[in-house]
Structure formats: C-alpha cells, structure tokens
N, C-alpha and C positions, 0 to 999 in steps of 0.2 A: 556444590554446597550440600544439596539434598543427599547425594550419595555418600558424602563425607559424614553426614549425620547418621545415616542408616547403619554404616559399618560398625562403629563402636557399640551400638545397641546389640547387634548380632554377636559381637565378641563377648559382651557382658553376659548375654543369655546363654550362648553356647560354650564359652570358654572360661567365664568368670572374671571377677575384678582383677585378679592377679595378672592374668594374661594381658588384659587391657592396660594395666599399669606398666607391664613389661614393655609393650610396644611403645608406649608414650615415653618412658624413661630412656629407652635405647635411642630414640630420636634426639633427645637432649644430650646424651653422652657422646653420640657421634658428632655433635656440634663442636666438641672440643677438638676432635680430629681435624675439623675443617680449618683450624688455626694454622695448619701446616702450609696453607696458601700464603701465609706471612704477608698479607696485605697487597699481594701482587695484583689481584683482580681490580680492586678499587683504584689503586695507583695507576694501573693501565687504562682504566676507564677515563679517569681525569686527564691523563696524558693524551688520549685519543680525541677528545672533544675538538680541539683547535685544528689539527690536521684534517680531521673528517669534514669539518665545516668549510675548510679551504680546499678540499679535494686534493690534498697533498699525499698521493699514493706512496711515494718513496718513504715519507716519515711514518705513515701508517704501517708499512711493511717492516720497518726497523723496530717499531714498538711491538708489533705482533710477533716478530721473531724472538725478541727478548722474553715476551710473555709466554710463548710456546715452550721455551727452554725451562723456565721456572715451573710451569705447570707439569711438565714431564717428570721433573725431579719430585714434585709434590705428589704425583700419582703413585710413584714407587713408595715414598715415605708413608703415604696414606694407607696403602695396602698393608705394610708392616704394622702400622698403628692399629688397624682394625683387627688383625690377627692377635695382637697383644691384648687388646680390649676384650676380645671374645674369650680369652683365657682367664682374665682376672676379674671381670665384672660379676660373674656368678658368685664369686667368693665374697665380695664386699657388700652385697645387698641382702636385705631381709626378704627371703622368699622360700616357699615350699616347692617351687618348680624344680624339675631335674636340672642338674648342672649341664648335661649335654644339650638339652633343649635351649637353654639360655645362650649357650656358646654358639650353637648353629644359627639362632635367630640374629644374634649380634653380627656374625660373619656375613650372613646373607643381606642384612640391612645395610651394612657398610660398603658392600661391593659397588652399588650404583655410584657412590661418591668417588670411588677409585676410577671408574669409567669416566665420570664427569671431569675430574682433574686431568687425567692423562690424555683424553681424546677431544673433548668438546668445550672445556672451560674457556679457552682463548676465543673461540668463535662466538660464544654467548656475550663476551665482553664487547666484541666488535659490533654485534647486532644492537646492543644497547646504545653504544656511542652513535650509531647510524640512525637511531630512532626506530629501529625495527624490533623493538621488544615484543610487539604483537606476534612475531613469528614464534618466539619462545613461549609466550603465553598461550597461543592457540594450540601449539604442539603439546604443551603440558596439560592443557584442558582435555584434549583428545585422549592422551595417554592416561590421564587421571580417571576419566570416565571408564575407559576399558579396564583399567586396573580395579576400579571400584566394583564394576559389574562382575568381574572374575572373582574378586574376594567374596562378594555376596553369595555367588553360586557355590564356591568352595565351603563357606561356612554353613550354608543350608544343607550341603551334602555331607557334612560331618567331618570335614578335613580340619587339621590342627593349625597352629600358629606358624609352623615351619612352611607348610604348603602355601599359606596366605602370603608370606613374605617372599617366597620364591617367585611367585607371579609378578610381584613388583620389580624384582631383579630382571626378569625376562623382558618386560616391557621397557625397562630403562635402556636396554641394549637396542631396542627398536628406535627409541628417541635419538640415540647416538648416531645410528645409521642415517636417519633423515637429516639431521643437522649437517652431517658431513656432505650429503648429497646436495643440500641447499647451498652450502658455501661453494662447492665446486661449480655449481651451475650459475650462481649470481656473482661470485667474486673470483673469477678466473685469474684476476691480476694479483691476487694475494700470493706473496712469496715468503714462505717461512724460513727460507735459507738465506735471506738478506742479512747483512751485518746487523747484529742485535744492538739496539740503542738502550743499553743498561742504564745510562744516565737519566733517561726519561722516567725510569721507575725508581729513582733514588729515594722517593718518599715511602717506599713499601714498608720499611721498618717503623715509620711513624704511623702508617695506616694500621699496622699490626696492633698497636695499642688500642685503637678504636675497635678493631674486630675482636680482640681479646675481651674487651669490656662488653661488647655486644653478645659474645658467646656466653660469657659468665652470666650476663643478665638473663638470657633466654634458657640457660641450662641449669643454673644453680638451684632453682626451686625444686625441680623434679629429682635431680640427683641427690640433694640434701634429704628430701622426703623419702627417697628409696632406701637410703642408708639408715636414717634415724626413725622413720615411721612405718616403712613397709610399702610394698607395691599396691596394696588396696587403697591406701591414702593417696598414692600417686594417681590412681584411677579416678578418685574424686576430683583431685586437682585438674586432671586432664580433661574432664567433662566441661568445667568452667572455662579452661584455657581454650578448648576446642571451639566453643560457641562464640566467645568474645574474639578469639583468634580469627574466625571466619570473616568477621567484620573488618578486623585489622588487615587481613590479607587482601580483601577487596579494596580498601583504602590504599594499601601499599602498591597494588597493581595500577591503580589510577594515578598515583603519584609517579610511579616508575615510567608510565607512558609519556610523561612530558618532561622528565628530568633532562633528557638530551637537549631539549629546547633551551632550558635554563643554562646548561653547560656551554652550548655553542654560542648563545647570545652574550654571555659574560665576556668571552674573548673578543667580541666584535663591538658591542655597544653597551657600555656600563649603565647609561641612563635608562635605556629601554629594559635592560635586565632588571633594574630596581623596580620598575613598574610591573614587569611580569612576575617577579617574586612576590610583590604585594598582592597581586590578583590571585596567584596560587595559594598564598597563605590565607587570604580572606575566605576563599571557597573551601579549602581543605579543613581548616579549623571548624568552620560551621558544619560541614558535612560529618566530621568526626563526632562532634558533640550530639548531633541529631541522631546519627545511626547508633551510637552507644547508648543513648537514652532508650531507644527502641529495644536494643538487646537487653539492657538492664530490666526493663519493664516486663519482658516476656520470658526471661530465662528460667525463673523458678517454676511458673506454671508448665513450661515445656518440660523441664527436668522431672517434674512429678509424674508426668505421663511416660516420659522416655525411660525412666528407671523403675517403673512399676514392676513389681515382682522380683527385683534385685534386693536380697535381704542380707547379703554378707557385709554391707556397710551402708551408712546413710549418706545420700547425695544431696539432700535438700537443706540448705543453710543460707539464711538471709545475710549473715555477716560475710560469708565468702563472696556473695554477689556484689556487695558494697565494695569490698577490697579489690575485687577484680575489675570493677568499672573504674575505680580510681586509677588503677594501674594502666588500664586501656586509654583513659583520657590523657594521662601524663605522657605516656609513650607516643601516642599518635599526634598529640597537639604540638609536640616539639619537633616533629618531622620536617616541617617547612624550614626551620632554622638549621637543622642538620643538613638538609639539601644545599642550603646556601654555603655552609662550611665545606661540604664535599666538592661542589662544582668549582669553588674558588681554590681548592687544593690546599687548604689550611690545616693539614693533618698534623704536622710537627708542632705548630703553635698551640694546638688544642689537645695534644696527647695526654697532658697531665689531667685534663678533665676525665678522660677514660680511666686512668689509673685510680683516681680518687673514687669514681663511681664503683669500680670493681671492688675496691677495698671496703667501701660502705656496705655493698651488697653482701659480700662474704661474711664480714664481721657481724653485722646486725642479724643476718639470716641464721648463722650458727648459734648466736645467743638466743634468738627468738624461737628457734625450733625446739630448744631444750626447755624453754619456759612455756610456750604456747602452741607448740606443734605447727600445724599448717598455717595458722594465723601469723605466727612469728616469722615464718619464711616470707609471707606476702608483705608483712610490714618492712622487712629488710629490702624487698624490691622497691617499695614505695619510697623509702628513705633515699635509696640510690637514685631513683628517678627524679625526686625533688631537687637534688643537687644538680644532676646532669641537665635537666630541662632548663633550669635557670641559667646555668653556665653557657648552654648553647644559645639561648635567646639573647643574652647580653653580648656574647662574642660575635654572633652573626650580624647583629644590628650595628654594633660599634665598629668592627674591623672589616666586615665584608660590604655592608650596605652604607656604612659611614653616617649613622644617625642614632637617635636615642632609641633604646629598646621599648619605650613606652608604647609604640605602635602595636607591637606584638602582644605586649601585656594587656593592652586595652581590648584587643580582639579576644584574647583568652578570657578576661574577666567578664566581658559582655556575654559570651557563650556559657560560661560557668554559671552566672547569675540566672540566665534563662533556663539552663538545665535544672537548677535547683527549684526555680519557680514552677516549671512545668511538672516536675516530679511531685511537688507538694500539692499543687492544684488538681492534678489528675488522680491522686490517690483515692479520694472518695468515689470517683467515677468507676475506677477499676475494681473497687471493693464490691460493686453491685453487678459485675459482669462475670458470668460463669466461663472460665477458661479451662474447661475440663476435657476438651477434645482437640485434636490437631486442626481440623477445619476451623474451629472457632478461634484458635490462636492465630492461624494464618489470616483469617478474615479481619480480626481486630488489629493485627500487626500491619496489615495493608492499609486499613483506615487511618491508623496512627501515623504511618509513613506519609500519606498524602497530606496530612495536616502539619505534622511536626517538621519535616525536612524544609518545606517552603518557609515556615515560621522562623526557623533559625537563620535562613539566608536573608530574609527580609529584615529582621532585627539587626543582624550583623551589618548589613548594607546601610541601614539608617545611621549607624555610628561611624561609617567609613564611606561617605558618598563619593569622594574623589576616586578611590580605588574601584568602587562599584561601577562608576561611569567608564573607567578605562577597561575594566573586564567586559563590560557590555559591548564596547567597540570591537573586542577580540571575538566575541561570540556571534555578533549580529551577522557578519558575512556568511557564516556556516548555516545559521538559521534561514537566511535568505536562499541559499543554495538548496536546502532541504525543501523549502516551500516551492521553489521553482520545479524541482524534480517531481514533487507530488502533483503539481498542476499539470506538468507534462504527461504524467501517467494517466491523470484523469481525462485529459483531452484524447489520448490514445485509446483509452477504454471507450469513450463516447463514440 
C-alpha cells in the first residue's frame, strides 16, 4: 500500500498529470479486453467447489481441461485485442502525448493479461477453489513490491513511462513461471488432457453478463472522462480511486480468503452455510463502514500534502471525497450478497440485474459528464450501484438464503447511522487538529482506527446478538490456539 501511494506522486512530479492519467485510463480500458474470458473463470470456480470438497480428482480434471481450452483461445483473442486497442486508443482520447508513446504503453500494459489468460488463469481458479488464494496473494505481494521498487528507481533516474511499464511486464513473466512450478510440484495429478466437461461450464454465458456489468462499472468512469474531459481530469479521478480503492482491495482480499469455505459448505450443509454467511456479512459490513470512515476522514488532508507543488490541475475537492465514499460503501457493502449469489451459481437468474446496472451506468454517466463533468460520471456510478445493491440483497436473501432481506438491510442501516453519527460528532474535534504532515496523519489515523473499528463491531453485534454468538464460536478455537502458542514460546524462553 505504501509503495502504491509513493509511485503516483513520483509520476505526477516527474512526468505530469497527463502521464498519470494515461496509466490509470489504460488500466480501465484493458478491463474491457478481459471480457474475452466470457465468464469461464467464475463459472469454473463455482463448478469446482463441490468436487474439490469431495476430493473428486476425475471431475476436477474434467473441469480443468475444459477451462484450459477456453483460456487458450482467450489468450490469442486477448493478444489481438490489445494490438487493436494500442492502435485506436491514442486517436479517441484527449491528450497532448505522442501517438507512439500511448501505443507502446497500451501494448506493454496489455501483454501481462495475455500471459495470464494463456498460461496461468486456469491454475489461479483451481487455487481459489482449493482455498489456497494465499499463494496468489503472497506471490502478487512479492511481485508488487519488487515492481514498485523498480518503478521508483526508474522514475528517480529520469526514465519515462515506457520503461516503467516494461518492468511490470518482465516481472509478470516471473509470476507465471512460479505458478507453473507450484502446480507441477503440488498438483502432479492434474491432467489437462482429460476429456473436457464443457457441460460444467454451461453458465459461462450467464456469468458474462455479470462480468460485463462489473467491467463497465470499473471502467466507464475513467474512459468517459478521458474522452470528454481529458487525461488530467482522469488523473484527479485516479487519486481518489487509488486511495479508496486500496481499502477496497484489502476488504476484497479478506473476503476472497474465505469464499471457498462458503462455496464448499453450501454444497454440503445448507443450514451451516446460512450461519457462516450471516457471520461473514456481519463482520464484513461493519469492517467496510469503519475503514471507509477512516479513509474519508483523512483523504483530503493527505491529498493536500501529496499533491503539493502540482499546479496543472486542482486535486482537492470535498464533493469528490463525498461521492467516492458513497460509491465505496455501496460497492463493498453489497459484496456479501454477491458472494451468496456466486457460490450458489445463480448467474442466469440474476443476469438481468447486470444488464440493467450497465445500462443505468452508461446512460446516466454520459448525460452527467456533459452537464457536470466528473461529478456527473460519479453520479452515474452511484445510480447504477443503488439499483444493483438492492437487487443483490433482495435476491440473495430470498432465493439463496430463503428468508427476508430485512436482516441485511438492518445491518446496513445500523452501520450507516453510526457512520453519519461518528462523522458529525468527530467534525469539531478534527477541526482543531493540525493534519499538515504525514506523521501526524498516520498517528491520528492509527488512533482513529483503534477507536472506530471496535466501535462499529460492538454496535453491529448489539443489534445482531445471535449471529455474534455464532461468529464467536468460530473464532474462539483459533484465539485459544494463538494463546497456547504464545504460552509455549514464553515457557521455552524462560
């Protein structure tokens, strides 16, 4: 996270807002190319949960064989798409950067995706179904740190945006080699030549609707702004998206680390699954609201220091921080319901939700950008999220968990009321605190975390005592193990 914050500052200072906006917008544009996966990844993941839980190697091989064939086709199509995008993207955006520079940067940025789809995408799906997401996360962390350090050195030495992205490509190849080694060592029984079970991936077209909607959601804002407002405005957008997105990524990683448990349990014990889902939702929504309160509180003081000396465009805007925190809360607080739909495999039944969300996002954003610029684009995203979040909550509760959606709404409303109350009550306090240096921001953010995160958990648990008690029974054995280990170490030391 720290390295991820350092790099955009160096890009802004050394290369300017346009280059920063270019890197951000390219990431969004390449998201459209990822649609070539056509829903295979998520459909494969859902299909693998049951055979993995039952240790049915023959079924796993059949699904993996089909997944492999789809991913190989995708890799070739992805390469062609990246080449086409690198040729046309410089023409459609507002930018003073050279055509050749933009073309090369798009090409280099897209090649890691080609590698992923052709060589390692299928293996990542297997590791997720097995509950070994930590392998991917740890590897991505190491590669990310090395990439970030390399980018920092290149920027400080005066290298341009092409060299910076080339380093990312090189280390992506290292990641591919390691995953291949890990699979060969730990999954020698995997046979990709087995008869492919295409029928197990029959929902891939339904999943595509969900992935298309998700891609539109994550990409429309930056792409629309790059076309209608220019790359400098995209740079402003990317700063807020970066800081709120870091919290979102942390939450997403935490959720991803237990998704396999929900998926495997649903196929074995529906009653226990319902209790696990409730526990996950209680914790996840409370954690989301508490962390985004902290992000909202400190984002503007941080940006004032972070963008000091950058004069080509203004980065400090209270309205943007409000709009971004609304988006973050809507997006992350619906995730528990989304997980329920995904692990149940209800892709076809809910695909119309995705199409409507996509239509709302595009229509409102295009109208809004012409009337209010960046604010209009964000309003379009909020409008789409309001529809999809409610659709997910209602469907997941009624069709997957077979109960009233009031449970989820109550958790949401409790945390929202607390978020507003803490924001209002803390405003006079923060008005008297000087947040004009990084150490002060870090100190006060740490103090705020110690107070606010437990506060949200306690209040949420008071309104949902049954779920709290069950969640406590899940955590207690692990806490006891930790205490016993600490006692053992203490005796050894003595």
